[in-house]
C-alpha positions as CSV (number, residue, x, y, z in Angstrom):
1,M,119.4,125.0,105.9
2,K,122.1,127.0,107.6
3,H,125.2,125.3,109.0
4,A,128.9,125.9,109.5
5,L,130.9,125.1,106.4
6,F,134.3,123.6,106.8
7,P,135.2,125.4,110.0
8,H,138.6,123.9,110.3
9,K,139.9,124.4,106.7
10,P,142.6,127.0,106.0
11,R,141.3,130.4,105.4
12,A,142.3,130.5,101.7
13,L,140.6,127.2,101.0
14,R,137.5,128.4,102.9
15,L,137.3,131.5,100.7
16,A,137.7,129.5,97.5
17,L,135.0,127.1,98.6
18,G,132.8,130.0,99.6
19,A,133.2,131.6,96.2
20,S,132.3,128.3,94.5
21,L,129.2,127.8,96.7
22,L,128.1,131.4,96.0
23,A,128.5,130.8,92.3
24,L,126.4,127.7,92.6
25,A,123.7,129.5,94.5
26,L,123.6,132.3,92.0
27,T,123.1,129.8,89.1
28,A,120.6,127.6,90.9
29,H,118.5,130.0,93.0
30,A,114.7,129.6,93.3
31,L,112.6,131.0,90.5
32,P,110.0,133.5,91.8
33,E,106.9,131.5,92.9
34,S,104.8,133.8,90.7
35,Q,106.5,132.3,87.7
36,F,106.8,128.8,89.0
37,E,103.4,128.1,90.3
38,P,101.3,128.6,87.1
39,A,103.6,126.1,85.3
40,F,103.5,123.8,88.3
41,A,99.7,123.9,88.4
42,T,99.5,123.1,84.7
43,F,101.9,120.2,85.2
44,L,99.8,118.8,88.0
45,R,96.8,118.7,85.7
46,A,98.8,117.1,82.9
47,S,100.3,114.4,85.2
48,G,96.9,113.8,86.7
49,G,95.5,112.7,83.3
50,E,94.3,116.0,81.6
51,E,95.8,115.4,78.2
52,K,95.1,118.9,76.9
53,A,97.4,120.3,79.7
54,I,100.4,118.3,78.6
55,D,101.7,120.5,75.8
56,P,101.1,123.7,77.8
57,A,103.0,122.2,80.8
58,A,106.0,121.2,78.6
59,E,106.0,124.6,76.9
60,A,105.8,126.4,80.2
61,F,108.7,124.6,81.9
62,T,110.8,124.7,78.7
63,A,110.4,128.4,78.7
64,L,111.3,128.7,82.4
65,L,114.4,126.5,81.8
66,K,115.6,128.9,79.2
67,I,115.6,131.6,81.9
68,E,117.5,129.4,84.4
69,P,119.2,126.7,82.3
70,T,121.1,125.3,85.3
71,N,118.1,125.0,87.6
72,P,117.7,121.2,88.2
73,V,114.1,121.5,89.4
74,L,113.0,123.3,86.3
75,M,115.0,120.7,84.3
76,A,113.2,117.8,86.0
77,Y,109.8,119.2,85.4
78,A,110.6,120.1,81.8
79,G,111.8,116.5,81.3
80,A,108.7,115.0,83.0
81,A,106.4,117.1,80.9
82,T,108.3,116.4,77.7
83,A,108.0,112.6,78.4
84,L,104.3,113.0,78.9
85,Q,104.0,114.4,75.4
86,A,104.4,110.8,74.2
87,K,100.7,110.5,75.1
88,T,99.6,113.3,72.8
89,T,100.5,111.6,69.5
90,L,99.7,108.3,67.7
91,L,103.0,108.3,65.7
92,P,105.4,105.8,67.2
93,W,108.5,107.7,66.3
94,K,107.1,110.9,67.9
95,K,106.3,108.9,71.1
96,M,109.8,107.6,71.3
97,H,111.3,111.0,70.6
98,S,109.3,112.7,73.4
99,A,110.0,109.9,75.9
100,E,113.7,109.8,75.1
101,D,114.1,113.6,75.2
102,G,112.2,113.8,78.5
103,L,114.2,111.0,80.1
104,A,117.5,112.6,79.0
105,L,116.5,115.9,80.7
106,L,115.6,114.0,83.9
107,D,119.0,112.2,83.8
108,K,120.7,115.5,83.5
109,A,118.7,117.0,86.3
110,L,119.5,114.0,88.6
111,S,123.2,114.5,87.9
112,S,123.1,118.2,88.8
113,A,120.8,118.2,91.8
114,A,122.9,118.4,94.9
115,G,122.9,120.1,98.3
116,E,120.1,120.8,100.7
117,A,119.1,124.3,99.6
118,P,115.3,124.5,98.9
119,L,114.6,125.7,95.4
120,Q,110.9,125.8,94.9
121,Q,108.0,125.8,97.4
122,G,110.4,125.0,100.2
123,V,111.3,121.6,98.9
124,P,115.1,120.8,98.6
125,A,116.1,120.3,95.0
126,W,117.7,116.9,95.9
127,L,114.3,115.6,97.0
128,E,112.1,117.2,94.4
129,V,114.2,116.2,91.4
130,R,114.4,112.6,92.6
131,F,110.7,112.4,93.2
132,V,109.8,113.9,89.8
133,A,112.2,111.5,88.1
134,A,110.9,108.5,90.1
135,S,107.3,109.3,89.2
136,T,108.2,109.5,85.5
137,F,110.4,106.5,85.4
138,L,107.6,104.4,87.0
139,A,105.1,105.6,84.5
140,V,107.0,105.0,81.2
141,P,106.6,101.7,79.4
142,G,108.5,98.8,80.8
143,F,110.6,98.3,77.7
144,M,112.4,101.6,78.5
145,N,113.9,99.8,81.6
146,R,113.4,102.6,84.1
147,A,111.1,100.9,86.7
148,A,114.0,99.7,88.9
149,R,115.6,103.1,88.9
150,G,112.3,104.7,89.7
151,T,111.7,102.4,92.6
152,A,115.2,103.1,93.9
153,L,114.8,106.9,93.7
154,L,111.5,106.7,95.5
155,K,113.1,104.8,98.3
156,E,115.9,107.4,98.4
157,V,113.4,110.2,98.9
158,L,111.5,108.4,101.6
159,S,114.6,107.5,103.6
160,S,116.3,110.9,103.2
161,P,116.8,112.9,106.4
162,L,115.5,115.9,104.4
163,F,112.1,114.2,103.9
164,N,110.7,114.7,107.3
165,S,111.2,118.4,107.2
166,A,109.9,118.9,103.7
167,P,106.5,120.7,103.2
168,L,103.5,118.4,104.0
169,P,101.9,118.7,100.5
170,F,105.2,117.3,99.0
171,R,105.4,114.5,101.5
172,G,101.8,113.6,100.9
173,S,102.5,113.3,97.1
174,V,105.4,111.0,97.8
175,W,103.5,108.8,100.2
176,L,100.6,108.5,97.8
177,T,102.9,107.6,94.9
178,A,104.8,105.1,97.1
179,A,101.5,103.5,98.2
180,K,100.4,103.1,94.6
181,Q,103.7,101.5,93.7
182,A,103.7,99.2,96.7
183,N,100.2,98.1,95.9
184,A,101.2,97.5,92.2
185,Q,104.0,95.2,93.5
186,G,101.6,93.3,95.7
187,H,102.8,94.8,99.0
188,K,99.5,95.8,100.5
189,E,100.8,96.3,104.1
190,E,103.5,98.7,102.9
191,A,100.9,100.6,100.8
192,R,98.7,100.9,103.9
193,D,101.6,102.3,105.9
194,H,102.2,105.0,103.4
195,L,98.4,105.9,103.2
196,D,98.2,105.9,107.0
197,S,101.1,108.4,107.0
198,I,99.0,110.7,104.9
199,L,96.0,110.5,107.2
200,R,98.0,110.7,110.4
201,N,99.8,113.9,109.2
202,K,96.6,115.3,107.7
203,A,98.2,115.8,104.3
204,P,96.2,117.4,101.5
205,Q,96.0,114.0,99.8
206,A,93.8,112.6,102.6
207,E,90.8,112.1,100.5
208,A,92.8,110.2,97.8
209,A,94.4,108.1,100.6
210,R,91.0,107.1,102.0
211,A,89.9,106.0,98.5
212,Q,93.1,103.9,98.1
213,L,92.6,102.3,101.5
214,A,89.1,101.3,100.6
215,K,90.4,99.7,97.4
216,L,93.0,97.8,99.4
217,G,90.3,96.3,101.6
218,L,92.5,96.3,104.7
């Protein structure tokens, strides 16, 4: 998004701020989609339940993060995929190691994702990092005490002024996740509202939304 930055600040301060913003942009620019999308597609399969895609997703985003170590979006996906690796082993200590490493990366991504500049697929980093973190926090076991934080992050995404202008596929994913979470908490009317948003906006998740509405029985 383009907007005037600090128009009334002294010229020297504006120049200093501009240099800082330029440095940030150079360290957090979008990865070429040709590199991002294959890893993202693998992650979608992994997060959708395809266990054999989990390790490749973690490896792909870990490799991309080495190319751009300050990119919070890559950091978030690397963290989420690493946390998913807890599902690929029966050893308790390995499960905990994967989950804790993944959550640590997500915490770091959350602390570094700021601003409104879109990083990948036109989605602002602030939104995408929070959604990836929320989805992961809501999925990890309850004893890790991340559910409340996950719910709060999901609400932040939905209420953000950036959300309405985000790409429709992203908004559809958020609505679907929010509907599932609302239903799990017994809030069926809220779940229906999120699913109706998917259908009303003709998001790609429409088929999944219809299936969820049928299960709600509303």
